[in-house]
TIFIKOL-868203 format. One line per 3 residues: number of its first residue (from 1); their letters; for each residue x, y, z of N, C-alpha, C, O, CB. Coordinates in pm, whole numbers, plus 50000, padded with zeros to 5 digits. Glycine has a CB too. Example, Ala and Ser with C-alpha at 12.3 -4.5 7.8 and 13.67 -1.06 7.14 Angstrom:
1 = as = 51319:49431:50780:51230:49550:50780:51320:49670:50780:51424:49668:50846:51131:49553:50905 | 51285:49775:50708:51367:49894:50714:51290:50003:50787:51341:50114:50804:51408:49940:50572
***
This chain:
1 = mnd = 31837:44427:93325:31784:44350:93338:31667:44294:93296:31688:44245:93185:31794:44358:93403 | 31552:44276:93330:31393:44335:93314:31322:44246:93162:31201:44229:93155:31401:44550:93281 | 31393:44209:93080:31329:44104:92912:31314:44003:92886:31368:43969:92780:31385:44095:92803
4 = tad = 31249:43916:92949:31309:43731:92924:31336:43749:92771:31257:43673:92715:31160:43567:92957 | 31390:43796:92704:31431:43761:92584:31578:43802:92599:31664:43714:92597:31349:43826:92470 | 31599:43885:92609:31697:43944:92570:31891:43832:92631:31900:43751:92723:31653:44116:92646
7 = pey = 31994:43875:92543:32119:43711:92592:32133:43681:92737:32186:43576:92775:32313:43737:92550 | 32074:43792:92840:32157:43854:92935:32051:43768:92987:32110:43677:93046:32194:44019:92964 | 31925:43749:92997:31848:43659:93034:31895:43494:93019:31850:43399:93083:31736:43694:92965
10 = aer = 31978:43494:92933:32009:43340:92858:32082:43276:92949:32075:43158:92983:32096:43334:92713 | 32189:43406:93006:32375:43359:93073:32279:43348:93222:32256:43239:93273:32568:43536:93068 | 32238:43455:93269:32171:43410:93420:32107:43272:93469:32132:43222:93578:32059:43497:93442
13 = ler = 32025:43221:93377:31999:43057:93360:32061:43009:93322:32048:42892:93356:31920:43002:93304 | 32180:43032:93228:32301:42922:93222:32406:42959:93366:32499:42879:93375:32405:42945:93048 | 32404:43065:93474:32538:43069:93552:32407:42970:93673:32405:42849:93698:32638:43279:93606
16 = lgg = 32342:43047:93708:32185:42985:93797:32197:42813:93777:32195:42766:93891:31993:43055:93694 | 32201:42778:93745:32187:42655:93719:32341:42588:93647:32360:42467:93646:32054:42650:93628 | 32461:42704:93581:32600:42589:93579:32575:42589:93749:32548:42478:93793:32807:42661:93502
19 = asw = 32581:42683:93835:32688:42646:94015:32741:42487:94051:32684:42378:94059:32562:42679:94185 | 32890:42539:94070:33014:42336:94108:32812:42346:94171:32713:42308:94108:33270:42306:94328 | 32818:42398:94284:32743:42323:94444:32589:42242:94382:32552:42129:94414:32681:42495:94602
22 = kri = 32531:42322:94301:32429:42264:94202:32438:42122:94190:32371:42022:94216:32444:42321:94064 | 32515:42143:94156:32581:41987:94041:32633:41899:94191:32552:41855:94274:32786:42038:93882 | 32681:41895:94195:32741:41815:94384:32597:41806:94428:32563:41688:94424:32864:41950:94538
25 = ldv = 32501:41885:94468:32386:41804:94532:32298:41825:94492:32210:41872:94565:32358:41808:94646 | 32268:41796:94326:32157:41753:94273:32056:41875:94372:32056:41840:94490:32135:41568:94295 | 32026:41921:94363:31990:42045:94400:31801:42045:94297:31701:42070:94364:32146:42176:94340
28 = qrp = 31791:42024:94186:31678:41953:94038:31640:41781:94061:31568:41713:93988:31792:41958:93844 | 31686:41751:94141:31635:41586:94184:31512:41577:94234:31446:41489:94179:31718:41514:94296 | 31442:41654:94343:31322:41635:94368:31201:41780:94290:31083:41794:94325:31333:41618:94538
31 = yrw = 31263:41857:94199:31190:41900:94113:31133:41771:93933:31026:41742:93880:31287:42043:94092 | 31301:41731:93904:31308:41622:93809:31191:41480:93851:31127:41421:93764:31479:41573:93814 | 31186:41453:93978:31084:41320:94035:30938:41439:93983:30887:41425:93872:31105:41260:94280
34 = nlr = 30886:41554:94084:30744:41551:94043:30663:41568:93928:30546:41530:93911:30702:41616:94096 | 30793:41674:93792:30793:41632:93666:30764:41514:93605:30685:41528:93512:30880:41650:93634 | 30821:41339:93635:30840:41228:93630:30687:41153:93692:30598:41079:93650:30975:41208:93701
37 = rld = 30709:41197:93768:30578:41142:93860:30436:41247:93752:30327:41191:93742:30603:41214:94096 | 30441:41292:93729:30296:41351:93637:30256:41347:93507:30181:41411:93434:30281:41476:93638 | 30402:41159:93489:30338:41084:93371:30267:41244:93244:30149:41278:93233:30173:40954:93464
40 = lgr = 30317:41270:93213:30292:41331:93093:30366:41336:92954:30375:41422:92867:30282:41435:93127 | 30391:41269:92962:30410:41162:92759:30449:41312:92661:30504:41415:92699:30161:41057:92655 | 30407:41282:92553:30473:41364:92473:30390:41551:92555:30285:41590:92605:30430:41303:92272
43 = tld = 30525:41603:92519:30422:41752:92612:30539:41909:92486:30639:41946:92424:30495:41764:92929 | 30452:41921:92519:30521:42081:92492:30510:42102:92602:30445:42051:92693:30459:42203:92399 | 30634:42242:92589:30691:42228:92728:30730:42441:92662:30842:42473:92623:30871:42051:92767
46 = vgc = 30648:42512:92665:30638:42656:92660:30709:42781:92760:30672:42815:92872:30507:42667:92671 | 30819:42834:92681:30895:42911:92741:30955:42743:92822:30936:42703:92936:30811:43060:92834 | 31027:42680:92712:31145:42607:92799:31285:42674:92855:31346:42590:92921:31194:42496:92713
49 = gvg = 31331:42757:92850:31424:42800:92870:31538:42796:92807:31550:42839:92693:31430:42779:92947 | 31659:42728:92893:31726:42679:92848:31690:42515:92865:31794:42456:92894:31833:42736:92888 | 31611:42450:92858:31610:42281:92868:31552:42302:93022:31433:42319:93050:31795:42177:92848
52 = rnl = 31639:42298:93095:31597:42270:93238:31484:42235:93302:31499:42242:93424:31616:42352:93295 | 31326:42184:93251:31248:42162:93236:31197:41979:93153:31148:41877:93202:31237:42283:93196 | 31256:42029:92967:31307:41941:92897:31373:41856:92896:31311:41752:92872:31335:41964:92848
55 = rtl = 31488:41841:92914:31508:41720:92906:31454:41619:93100:31497:41504:93111:31690:41725:92847 | 31390:41664:93191:31388:41590:93254:31184:41495:93155:31130:41391:93194:31420:41676:93432 | 31141:41571:93055:31049:41517:92975:31094:41390:92892:31211:41352:92896:31005:41621:92891
58 = sve = 30985:41317:92806:31002:41175:92686:31086:41251:92613:31083:41373:92633:30853:41105:92581 | 31130:41226:92565:31200:41260:92467:31185:41292:92272:31241:41286:92162:31268:41174:92501 | 31022:41338:92374:30955:41346:92194:30894:41421:92267:30783:41450:92223:30869:41218:92078
61 = sig = 30917:41462:92356:30909:41646:92363:30965:41754:92333:31088:41753:92333:30910:41690:92448 | 30915:41844:92310:30930:41933:92267:30952:42073:92327:30862:42109:92404:30859:41918:92209 | 31069:42174:92304:31079:42371:92384:31061:42430:92296:31114:42418:92185:31223:42455:92452
64 = vdh = 30960:42525:92342:30928:42644:92210:30913:42779:92380:30835:42796:92474:30696:42596:92059 | 31113:42872:92301:31127:43029:92434:31122:43097:92276:31118:43068:92156:31336:43072:92585 | 31126:43205:92368:31097:43366:92250:31210:43366:92285:31261:43349:92175:30985:43529:92270
67 = nre = 31298:43372:92357:31460:43378:92331:31572:43306:92291:31642:43227:92355:31504:43399:92410 | 31580:43351:92157:31716:43273:92068:31809:43190:92144:31806:43067:92148:31821:43382:92000 | 31915:43291:92220:31989:43193:92393:31967:43154:92448:32054:43127:92531:32035:43203:92491
70 = cva = 31777:43083:92483:31740:43014:92521:31772:42885:92489:31851:42804:92536:31660:43045:92519 | 31676:42882:92380:31644:42799:92243:31799:42725:92199:31782:42604:92178:31581:42923:92099 | 31931:42766:92182:32030:42712:92146:32091:42645:92281:32132:42529:92276:32110:42807:92073
73 = aar = 32094:42693:92356:32144:42688:92496:32096:42515:92553:32160:42426:92608:32058:42834:92596 | 31945:42529:92505:31880:42368:92477:31902:42246:92374:31869:42127:92381:31753:42386:92451 | 31972:42320:92271:31939:42235:92200:32125:42196:92144:32162:42119:92056:31808:42296:92089
76 = arg = 32208:42285:92237:32342:42264:92308:32342:42108:92351:32429:42027:92318:32358:42369:92446 | 32262:42090:92407:32244:42029:92565:32059:41866:92431:31951:41828:92476:32137:42268:92775 | 32102:41842:92329:32103:41750:92203:31839:41771:92257:31747:41697:92222:32259:41494:92243
79 = lta = 31839:41900:92342:31763:41927:92318:31594:41913:92208:31613:42027:92166:31831:41975:92331 | 31538:41895:92177:31470:41974:92045:31453:42076:92140:31439:42078:92262:31318:41914:91951 | 31458:42157:92053:31401:42333:92143:31358:42444:92000:31435:42540:91993:31596:42443:92263
82 = ytt = 31286:42441:91930:31251:42616:91890:31221:42756:91970:31176:42757:92084:31134:42615:91822 | 31248:42869:91900:31234:43006:91917:31013:42997:91836:30961:42916:91760:31409:43117:91793 | 30951:43127:91909:30840:43074:91828:30857:43081:91713:30789:43016:91633:30729:43122:91844
85 = def = 30929:43142:91687:30934:43205:91520:30951:43043:91442:30892:42977:91357:31114:43342:91478 | 31075:43029:91535:31040:42902:91432:30997:42777:91409:31028:42694:91324:31101:42875:91394 | 30869:42776:91555:30817:42665:91545:30682:42648:91464:30569:42697:91469:30810:42627:91665
88 = aav = 30761:42535:91374:30608:42521:91296:30487:42435:91340:30495:42341:91420:30630:42465:91161 | 30355:42484:91271:30237:42457:91336:30242:42309:91293:30260:42257:91183:30105:42549:91294 | 30209:42236:91468:30220:42124:91452:30080:42025:91408:29988:42106:91409:30282:42098:91564
91 = spg = 30037:41926:91380:29847:41916:91367:29811:41922:91541:29884:41908:91639:29769:41712:91273 | 29660:41948:91526:29643:41923:91631:29577:41846:91734:29463:41800:91740:29638:41981:91637 | 29731:41841:91856:29699:41756:91913:29732:41629:91934:29695:41522:91983:29632:41763:91894
94 = afd = 29868:41720:91841:29972:41610:91877:30045:41618:91989:30164:41612:91956:30066:41596:91785 | 30028:41634:92157:30077:41611:92229:29983:41582:92366:29891:41655:92404:30162:41692:92216 | 30036:41437:92440:29981:41386:92572:29908:41555:92704:29809:41596:92764:30159:41280:92651
97 = sil = 30075:41591:92669:30058:41763:92738:30020:41884:92692:29957:41924:92594:30163:41815:92777 | 30121:41981:92873:30160:42075:92800:30190:42191:92936:30109:42255:93002:30043:42109:92675 | 30351:42185:92944:30373:42185:93095:30470:42365:93034:30555:42409:92956:30492:41995:93189
100 = iah = 30358:42407:93156:30451:42603:93099:30484:42665:93293:30390:42705:93362:30243:42797:92967 | 30592:42659:93332:30602:42652:93405:30721:42741:93452:30826:42747:93389:30584:42551:93412 | 30697:42809:93563:30775:42999:93557:30820:43008:93402:30927:42991:93343:30965:43033:93684
103 = vle = 30689:43042:93367:30653:43179:93256:30502:43298:93304:30472:43398:93239:30599:43085:93073 | 30467:43274:93364:30289:43238:93388:30376:43480:93432:30357:43584:93369:30184:43028:93611 | 30449:43454:93549:30453:43532:93699:30569:43670:93559:30620:43779:93585:30576:43398:93910
106 = hls = 30567:43606:93451:30635:43735:93324:30520:43737:93287:30504:43642:93211:30761:43707:93184 | 30440:43786:93298:30291:43864:93196:30186:43918:93198:30096:43846:93242:30229:43814:93137 | 30161:44003:93172:30029:44042:93223:29935:43939:93249:29959:43826:93290:29968:44129:93137
109 = esd = 29822:43989:93218:29716:43857:93271:29682:43805:93078:29687:43696:93020:29508:43940:93399 | 29643:43981:93022:29601:43940:92921:29704:43873:92793:29682:43866:92672:29530:44044:92892 | 29817:43833:92870:29898:43802:92738:29945:43677:92762:29964:43613:92659:30019:43899:92700
112 = adn = 29980:43599:92902:29932:43448:92909:29836:43377:92890:29840:43255:92870:29937:43410:92986 | 29670:43497:92897:29535:43439:92803:29580:43416:92700:29538:43307:92664:29412:43523:92772 | 29660:43468:92612:29675:43455:92515:29764:43379:92443:29744:43347:92326:29674:43533:92498
115 = llr = 29910:43332:92540:30020:43244:92542:30006:43140:92535:30085:43065:92477:30086:43247:92620 | 29852:43090:92620:29815:43003:92609:29709:42941:92493:29695:42843:92420:29798:43005:92706 | 29651:43055:92525:29573:42969:92438:29591:42943:92263:29511:42890:92185:29444:43022:92463
118 = syl = 29719:43000:92237:29741:42993:92164:29852:42847:92102:29917:42818:92002:29753:43108:92170 | 29812:42778:92264:29857:42660:92213:29786:42485:92215:29810:42372:92173:29974:42667:92276 | 29669:42576:92311:29559:42500:92294:29539:42379:92211:29547:42268:92263:29482:42574:92260
121 = sll = 29509:42397:92061:29531:42319:92009:29609:42194:92008:29606:42073:91990:29538:42365:91962 | 29688:42310:92039:29822:42114:91968:29792:41970:92130:29904:41922:92149:30159:42194:91987 | 29699:41911:92220:29693:41967:92330:29630:41880:92279:29567:41941:92193:29684:42088:92395
124 = ksg = 29589:41727:92267:29487:41576:92305:29335:41584:92383:29269:41630:92477:29581:41473:92422 | 29337:41536:92315:29166:41528:92353:29169:41549:92616:29175:41445:92680:29083:41249:92254 | 29167:41601:92645:29162:41490:92731:29294:41518:92832:29328:41475:92942:29168:41343:92641
127 = gkv = 29348:41608:92739:29510:41632:92781:29592:41727:92873:29622:41835:92824:29568:41661:92677 | 29638:41694:93021:29755:41769:93033:29774:41947:93037:29841:42006:92952:29822:41717:92926 | 29694:42026:93163:29811:42096:93138:29845:42097:93249:29768:42079:93343:29814:42216:93077
130 = vmi = 29977:42120:93259:30105:42196:93379:30086:42361:93377:30051:42444:93293:30306:42161:93317 | 30148:42361:93579:30169:42512:93513:30161:42585:93674:30070:42618:93750:30016:42575:93373 | 30371:42590:93676:30389:42598:93798:30457:42691:93783:30498:42703:93667:30428:42503:93869
133 = tpq = 30519:42834:93918:30525:42950:93926:30550:43002:94096:30472:42959:94182:30401:42992:93854 | 30628:43068:94123:30747:43129:94186:30598:43092:94274:30485:43083:94226:30851:43301:94147 | 30664:43065:94493:30577:43131:94529:30703:43276:94614:30817:43299:94574:30458:43021:94626
136 = eag = 30660:43322:94686:30679:43397:94746:30809:43551:94719:30819:43662:94668:30686:43308:94833 | 30899:43420:94816:31065:43465:94755:31127:43426:94608:31231:43469:94559:31178:43392:94854 | 31042:43341:94557:31115:43315:94443:31086:43437:94345:31151:43508:94269:31076:43174:94384
139 = frs = 30909:43420:94401:30853:43562:94321:31008:43708:94275:31065:43745:94171:30707:43652:94477 | 31015:43740:94409:31091:43845:94406:31297:43838:94429:31377:43898:94501:31009:43922:94519 | 31309:43707:94304:31470:43652:94333:31471:43721:94168:31568:43718:94093:31520:43428:94374
142 = dst = 31338:43782:94135:31370:43802:94017:31380:43950:93970:31359:44029:94062:31287:43732:93950 | 31401:43998:93873:31300:44149:93798:31282:44186:93691:31290:44301:93646:31331:44270:93818 | 31245:44045:93617:31125:44005:93504:31052:43961:93533:31013:43888:93442:31133:43939:93411
145 = hvr = 30961:43949:93660:30893:43912:93770:30811:43970:93733:30869:44074:93704:30928:43928:93893 | 30703:43985:93707:30574:44100:93653:30408:44092:93717:30315:44173:93721:30551:44069:93470 | 30420:43997:93748:30286:43910:93842:30339:43822:93882:30421:43752:93823:30155:43847:93778
148 = fvd = 30286:43808:94034:30265:43688:94139:30141:43643:94087:30046:43713:94051:30256:43726:94306 | 30154:43501:94085:30058:43403:94027:30021:43309:94047:30021:43208:93976:30066:43376:93951 | 29951:43342:94236:29928:43157:94336:29852:43129:94265:29813:43178:94159:29863:43121:94509
151 = fsg = 29804:42981:94364:29724:42852:94287:29546:42977:94240:29465:42932:94160:29683:42654:94460 | 29528:43091:94292:29400:43133:94278:29342:43203:94180:29226:43245:94170:29377:43188:94363 | 29527:43222:94035:29542:43307:93955:29541:43200:93885:29432:43183:93829:29636:43407:93956
154 = mra = 29657:43078:93856:29622:42943:93774:29456:42888:93768:29403:42821:93679:29713:42818:93850 | 29407:42930:93869:29265:42834:93875:29186:42946:93781:29110:42909:93691:29179:42800:94066 | 29213:43102:93815:29161:43201:93693:29167:43141:93600:29057:43108:93555:29224:43323:93660
157 = lad = 29297:43091:93516:29290:43120:93413:29322:42965:93336:29403:42955:93244:29377:43243:93396 | 29243:42846:93390:29232:42777:93388:29060:42782:93397:29034:42686:93324:29322:42732:93451 | 29025:42796:93410:28886:42855:93427:28869:42948:93282:28770:42951:93209:28875:42957:93584
160 = rma = 28986:43018:93266:28944:43115:93071:28912:43000:93029:28809:42945:92988:29094:43206:92937 | 29070:42959:93056:29070:42875:92931:28970:42731:92925:29032:42638:92873:29226:42832:92912 | 28840:42698:92965:28703:42623:92983:28827:42473:93058:28777:42361:93049:28575:42589:92779
163 = lvl = 28915:42476:93099:29033:42360:93208:28967:42329:93285:28886:42413:93324:29166:42406:93295 | 28965:42200:93345:28966:42084:93400:29007:42114:93555:28990:42003:93606:29059:41990:93319 | 29057:42211:93673:29109:42187:93690:29122:42041:93796:29039:42010:93882:29132:42284:93686
166 = lrq = 29255:41962:93759:29276:41838:93883:29315:41795:93986:29301:41695:94055:29311:41775:93876 | 29388:41928:93986:29534:41928:94140:29537:42041:94124:29533:42098:94016:29716:41850:94140 | 29545:42093:94240:29651:42153:94303:29762:42220:94409:29708:42263:94511:29640:42174:94279
169 = ysf = 29900:42238:94404:29955:42120:94585:30070:42233:94565:30085:42304:94466:30030:41865:94583 | 30173:42232:94721:30231:42318:94702:30417:42202:94678:30420:42085:94716:30188:42442:94836 | 30547:42273:94610:30608:42147:94633:30741:42203:94622:30716:42273:94524:30570:42022:94535
172 = plp = 30911:42236:94655:30889:42018:94727:30783:42066:94889:30731:41983:94964:31161:41890:94822 | 30777:42204:94903:30780:42195:95077:30588:42223:95123:30544:42299:95036:30917:42370:95161 | 30524:42203:95181:30427:42337:95286:30432:42417:95213:30530:42474:95166:30474:42409:95434
175 = rfv = 30285:42436:95187:30286:42628:95116:30371:42727:95221:30442:42799:95151:30080:42720:95113 | 30392:42759:95366:30377:42838:95431:30541:42873:95381:30601:42977:95408:30315:42806:95573 | 30595:42757:95301:30760:42791:95306:30825:42842:95210:30940:42852:95168:30839:42689:95325
178 = gkv = 30701:42877:95181:30677:42990:95007:30726:43146:95056:30756:43244:94987:30448:43012:94936 | 30722:43131:95173:30721:43297:95219:30899:43314:95218:30943:43429:95206:30629:43335:95418 | 30986:43210:95229:31107:43254:95164:31230:43183:95149:31347:43221:95144:31141:43353:95217
181 = fph = 31161:43040:95140:31259:42971:95059:31219:42993:94904:31101:42993:94869:31263:42812:95101 | 31326:43011:94815:31270:43080:94690:31306:42923:94582:31425:42889:94579:31377:43267:94641 | 31260:42885:94545:31264:42774:94517:31127:42668:94527:31107:42576:94448:31363:42747:94587
184 = nef = 31058:42698:94619:30866:42693:94664:30785:42698:94518:30786:42805:94457:30799:42872:94777 | 30716:42581:94461:30611:42614:94405:30478:42588:94363:30438:42471:94364:30639:42630:94354 | 30386:42706:94317:30248:42692:94280:30289:42516:94179:30392:42515:94112:30179:42870:94169
187 = vtv = 30241:42448:94181:30150:42343:94092:30027:42371:94060:29960:42419:94151:30130:42220:94148 | 29971:42355:93947:29882:42310:93900:29824:42235:93831:29845:42287:93721:29867:42345:93886 | 29755:42135:93810:29726:42022:93686:29602:42059:93627:29602:42182:93625:29712:41859:93736
190 = crs = 29568:42045:93612:29400:42086:93457:29411:41910:93325:29446:41793:93344:29489:42345:93269 | 29379:41956:93251:29322:41861:93161:29235:41926:93120:29180:42010:93191:29281:41742:93202 | 29187:41893:92943:29134:41993:92859:28997:41900:92859:28976:41789:92907:29225:42034:92703
193 = rs = 28916:41986:92788:28793:41909:92808:28788:41813:92717:28838:41832:92606:28674:41983:92802 | 28703:41649:92760:28717:41510:92667:28653:41594:92504:28645:41528:92400:28581:41338:92748
***
């Protein structure tokens, strides 16, 4: 499997996220906390997958994904999600934030630019754009990853989109841990120009 639009990819996400030990230990708690502290308001979750992050965002948030099975799984959880084909144009400035988590590493640089650019008009003036990508061990853990996107890659994307860089940090552990811990992430927070 090497296409995130395949039904097998949605099955993999469901299987990985549904492991009983993960629910018992509540391994997603720090990641939920991280999203909540960013105070994103109404968010467009681009590449929402099965809705893991969408569940944490404000209730008026919307997810969009190109994988039909992922969108169906998100909807089964009571979340508002659409395929890219179904996503109807909403008025410009309809969202306080855009979240693009664990998506950029699946795309070439030009495809990542085109994807983010296609949604930026939906962001309020001064709204936030949050980009999250896996560090080295996480990057190696998925055969659908095509490009390693670190802080400099996200900074370059922000520059190309004329976004103002606010903050970059490693989460949940210090940066060096990402070489061995597959769940360490690069987080970049930007805002659109007012």
